[in-house]
C-alpha positions in Angstrom: 14.8 -4.7 -30.4 12.6 -6.6 -32.9 11.6 -9.1 -30.2 10.2 -6.2 -28.1 8.3 -4.8 -31.1 6.7 -8.2 -31.6 5.8 -8.2 -27.9 3.9 -4.9 -28.3 2.2 -6.0 -31.5 0.9 -9.2 -29.7 -1.0 -7.2 -27.1 -4.7 -6.5 -28.0 -6.2 -3.0 -27.4 -7.0 -2.6 -23.7 -4.9 -5.7 -22.9 -1.9 -6.1 -20.6 1.1 -8.5 -20.9 3.5 -9.3 -18.1 7.2 -9.4 -19.1 10.5 -9.5 -17.3 13.7 -7.4 -17.5 16.3 -5.6 -15.4 16.5 -2.1 -13.9 19.0 0.3 -15.5 20.1 3.8 -14.3 21.8 6.0 -16.9 22.9 8.7 -14.4 19.7 10.7 -14.7 16.7 8.4 -14.8 15.7 4.7 -14.3 14.7 2.5 -17.2 13.5 -1.0 -17.7 15.8 -3.1 -19.9 13.5 -5.5 -21.7 15.3 -7.8 -24.2 17.9 -5.1 -24.8 15.4 -2.3 -25.3 15.4 0.6 -22.7 11.8 1.4 -21.9 10.5 4.4 -19.9 8.2 3.2 -17.2 6.1 4.1 -14.2 7.4 2.5 -11.0 5.1 1.1 -8.2 5.6 3.3 -5.1 7.5 2.8 -2.9 10.2 0.8 -4.7 14.0 1.1 -4.6 15.4 -0.4 -7.8 18.8 -2.0 -8.0 21.1 -1.5 -11.0 20.9 -4.7 -13.0 18.3 -6.1 -10.6 15.5 -8.4 -11.9 12.1 -6.6 -12.3 8.5 -7.5 -13.4 6.9 -5.2 -15.9 3.3 -5.0 -17.0 2.9 -3.5 -20.5 -0.5 -2.2 -21.5 -1.9 -1.4 -25.0 -4.0 1.8 -24.5 -5.1 1.9 -28.1 -4.1 3.9 -31.2 -0.6 2.7 -31.0 -0.1 4.0 -27.4 1.6 1.8 -24.8 2.4 2.2 -21.1 4.7 0.2 -18.9 4.4 -0.2 -15.1 7.2 -1.8 -13.0 5.3 -3.7 -10.3 8.3 -4.9 -8.3 11.5 -6.9 -8.3 11.8 -10.6 -7.8 14.3 -13.3 -6.5 14.6 -17.0 -6.9 13.8 -17.4 -3.2 12.1 -15.1 -0.6 14.2 -12.8 1.5 14.5 -13.9 5.1 12.8 -11.8 7.8 14.9 -12.9 10.7 18.6 -13.9 11.3 21.4 -14.1 13.8 24.3 -11.6 14.2 27.6 -13.3 13.5 30.2 -10.5 13.6 30.4 -6.8 14.4 32.8 -4.8 12.2 34.8 -3.3 13.8 34.4 -4.7 17.3 32.8 -2.2 19.6 31.2 0.7 17.7 29.8 -1.1 14.7 29.9 0.2 11.1 28.9 -3.1 9.6 27.1 -6.2 10.8 27.6 -9.7 9.4 24.6 -11.9 9.9 23.2 -15.3 8.9 19.6 -15.2 7.6 16.9 -17.7 8.4 17.6 -19.1 4.9 21.2 -20.1 6.0 22.9 -17.5 3.8 25.4 -15.0 5.2 24.8 -11.2 4.6 26.8 -8.1 5.3 25.1 -4.7 5.9 25.8 -1.2 7.1 22.1 -0.6 7.7 20.9 -1.2 11.2 19.0 0.5 14.0 20.3 0.1 17.6 23.3 -1.8 18.9 23.9 -5.6 18.7 26.3 -8.3 19.8 27.3 -11.6 18.2 24.6 -14.2 18.7 21.7 -11.8 18.9 18.5 -13.0 17.0 17.3 -10.1 14.9 14.5 -8.9 12.7 15.4 -7.9 9.1 13.7 -5.8 6.4 14.9 -5.3 2.8 15.4 -2.4 0.5 17.0 -2.8 -3.0 18.3 -6.3 -2.1 20.1 -4.9 1.0 19.1 -6.0 4.5 18.4 -3.6 7.3 18.5 -4.8 10.9 15.6 -3.2 12.7 15.7 -4.8 16.2 16.3 -7.8 18.4 13.9 -10.6 18.7 12.8 -10.8 22.4 12.9 -14.2 24.1 9.6 -15.5 25.4 9.5 -18.3 27.9 6.9 -20.9 26.9 5.2 -22.4 30.0 4.9 -26.2 30.0 1.5 -27.6 29.1 -0.7 -28.4 32.1 -2.0 -31.6 30.5 0.0 -33.8 28.1 -1.6 -33.9 24.7 -3.0 -37.2 23.5 -0.8 -39.2 21.1 -1.1 -38.3 17.5 -3.3 -40.6 15.4 -1.4 -42.8 12.9 -2.4 -41.9 9.4 -2.4 -44.9 7.1 -2.4 -43.2 3.7 -2.7 -39.8 2.1 -1.7 -37.6 -0.8 1.1 -35.0 -0.8 1.0 -32.1 -3.3 4.2 -30.4 -4.5 4.2 -27.1 -6.4 7.3 -26.1 -8.4 9.3 -23.3 -6.8 11.4 -22.9 -10.0 11.5 -23.9 -13.6 14.2 -23.3 -16.2 16.2 -24.5 -19.2 19.9 -25.5 -19.2 21.9 -25.0 -22.4 24.3 -22.6 -24.2 26.6 -22.9 -21.1 24.2 -22.2 -18.3 20.6 -21.8 -17.0 18.1 -19.3 -18.6 20.2 -18.5 -21.7 18.0 -20.0 -24.4 15.2 -18.2 -26.3 12.3 -17.2 -23.9 13.9 -18.8 -20.9 16.1 -15.7 -20.6 15.4 -12.6 -18.5 14.1 -14.8 -15.6 11.1 -16.0 -17.6 11.8 -19.7 -16.7 10.4 -21.3 -19.8 11.2 -25.0 -20.3 12.8 -26.4 -23.4 14.2 -29.9 -24.2 15.8 -31.6 -27.2 18.3 -30.3 -29.7 17.9 -27.3 -32.0 20.5 -26.0 -34.5 23.2 -28.2 -32.8 22.4 -26.9 -29.3 21.4 -29.5 -26.6 18.8 -28.3 -24.2 17.3 -29.8 -21.0 14.5 -28.5 -18.8 13.8 -28.9 -15.1 11.3 -28.3 -12.3 12.4 -27.7 -8.7 10.4 -28.3 -5.5 12.7 -27.2 -2.7 13.7 -29.0 0.5 13.0 -32.7 1.3 9.6 -33.6 2.7 10.1 -35.1 6.2 6.4 -36.1 6.3 7.1 -38.6 3.6 10.0 -40.3 5.4 9.3 -44.0 5.8 6.2 -43.8 3.6 5.6 -46.0 0.5 4.7 -44.0 -2.6 1.9 -45.7 -4.5 1.3 -43.2 -7.3 3.1 -40.1 -8.8 1.0 -37.8 -11.0 2.9 -35.0 -12.8 1.2 -32.0 -14.6 3.0 -31.4 -17.9 2.1 -27.8 -18.9 0.9 -26.6 -22.2 3.1 -27.2 -25.2 4.1 -24.0 -27.0 5.1 -23.4 -30.6 8.8 -24.1 -31.2 10.6 -26.3 -33.7 8.3 -28.8 -35.5 5.4 -27.8 -33.4 2.8 -29.2 -35.9 3.9 -32.8 -35.3 3.8 -35.1 -32.3 6.8 -34.8 -30.1 8.6 -37.4 -28.0 9.4 -36.2 -24.5 11.7 -38.1 -22.1 10.9 -37.5 -18.4 13.4 -38.1 -15.6 13.7 -37.7 -11.8 16.7 -35.5 -10.7 18.2 -35.0 -7.2 18.5 -31.2 -6.9 16.2 -29.3 -4.5 17.2 -26.0 -6.1 18.8 -24.9 -9.3 22.5 -26.1 -9.3 25.4 -24.3 -11.1 25.5 -27.0 -13.8 22.8 -29.2 -15.3 20.9 -31.5 -12.9 21.8 -35.2 -12.4 19.1 -37.3 -13.8 18.9 -40.4 -11.6 15.7 -42.2 -12.7 14.0 -42.6 -16.1 13.5 -41.9 -18.8 9.7 -42.3 -18.9 8.8 -41.4 -22.5 5.5 -39.9 -23.6 4.2 -38.5 -26.9 2.8 -34.9 -26.8 0.5 -33.8 -29.5 0.7 -30.5 -31.4 -0.9 -27.6 -29.3 -1.5 -30.0 -26.4 -3.0 -28.4 -23.3 -1.7 -29.2 -19.8 -2.1 -32.9 -19.0 -1.5 -35.3 -16.1 1.2 -37.9 -16.6 1.3 -41.0 -14.4 5.0 -41.4 -13.6 6.7 -44.6 -12.3 6.5 -44.9 -8.5 10.3 -45.2 -8.4 10.3 -41.4 -8.9 8.6 -41.0 -5.6 11.4 -41.5 -3.1 13.7 -39.3 -5.1 11.2 -36.4 -5.2 10.4 -36.9 -1.5 14.1 -36.6 -0.7 14.2 -33.1 -2.3 14.6 -34.0 -6.0 12.6 -32.8 -9.0 11.7 -33.5 -12.6 13.8 -33.1 -15.7 13.1 -33.5 -19.5 16.0 -34.3 -21.8 16.7 -35.8 -25.2 13.7 -36.6 -27.5 12.3 -34.0 -29.9 12.8 -30.2 -29.6 9.8 -28.9 -27.5 8.8 -25.9 -25.4 6.5 -25.7 -22.4 5.0 -23.0 -20.2 6.9 -21.9 -17.1 5.5 -21.7 -13.6 5.3 -17.9 -14.0 2.7 -18.3 -16.8 1.1 -21.5 -15.3 1.4 -21.7 -11.5 0.6 -25.4 -11.7 3.4 -26.1 -14.3 5.0 -29.3 -13.0 2.6 -29.8 -10.0 3.1 -33.3 -8.5 0.5 -35.3 -6.5 2.0 -38.3 -4.7 -0.2 -40.9 -3.1 1.4 -42.9 -0.2 0.8 -45.4 2.5 2.4 -45.6 6.0 
């Protein structure tokens, strides 16, 4: 409760702060649960909340101690697929449920569909309150062969590939997103040890980059975001940077397979570019990411506060 009070007090008159919570229905009305505080909100229309589902809330200070909250939507770690393929009709014949595999490779079961379908049908999907609705078959369109063969692609000798983090988080206290302001899906990044608790942070970049296959990485530039105030924040902090081999957030901590590359971060340091060893390049190109572990207790901005938190630029040659 006190944490939410401090959140309100930190918003200047006329200002708005974005925070994160979960939807809660008490049998009569929907509320936003923010750090254990049930808050009455307006809800962006149309929106179908899900009990316990993650939501994004904008809190505004209207002056004279008056505040308002607006739920602008829900969020997920990855986008919902818009297409899929029917796997099974339950029961066979007149369907009451459809089991399908989305374009993301994940299997879903739904009782919401328009029309009739058979196993193998490619379909369009829309989403309401984390539940898919099958809205139609994808028609097959024959593609005529090209009249003239295209010229061979030019061989590119060098270039730069930019990767933006699709996820950030802290592992500790038995899982991801359970420490301080990394909770409630806020994805803040901590590292080091505090009060006997060992913490590690990570940035994730998604699937491997096939365009980098066979390329030689000549430089790896990593954008370390702004250092926030945690622990001994008025003293320089040692930060150990590693490469890990997870494309997405695993169940347990990531496996750090290269490093550490150690840097010193000054108090109140703004975002800065770190030149990492080129040995990190092949690991990241294969779908890996960046982790910080050990060293001093530190806290950095998440990708939700800084969209370029953890951005990587890799120079390469063919």
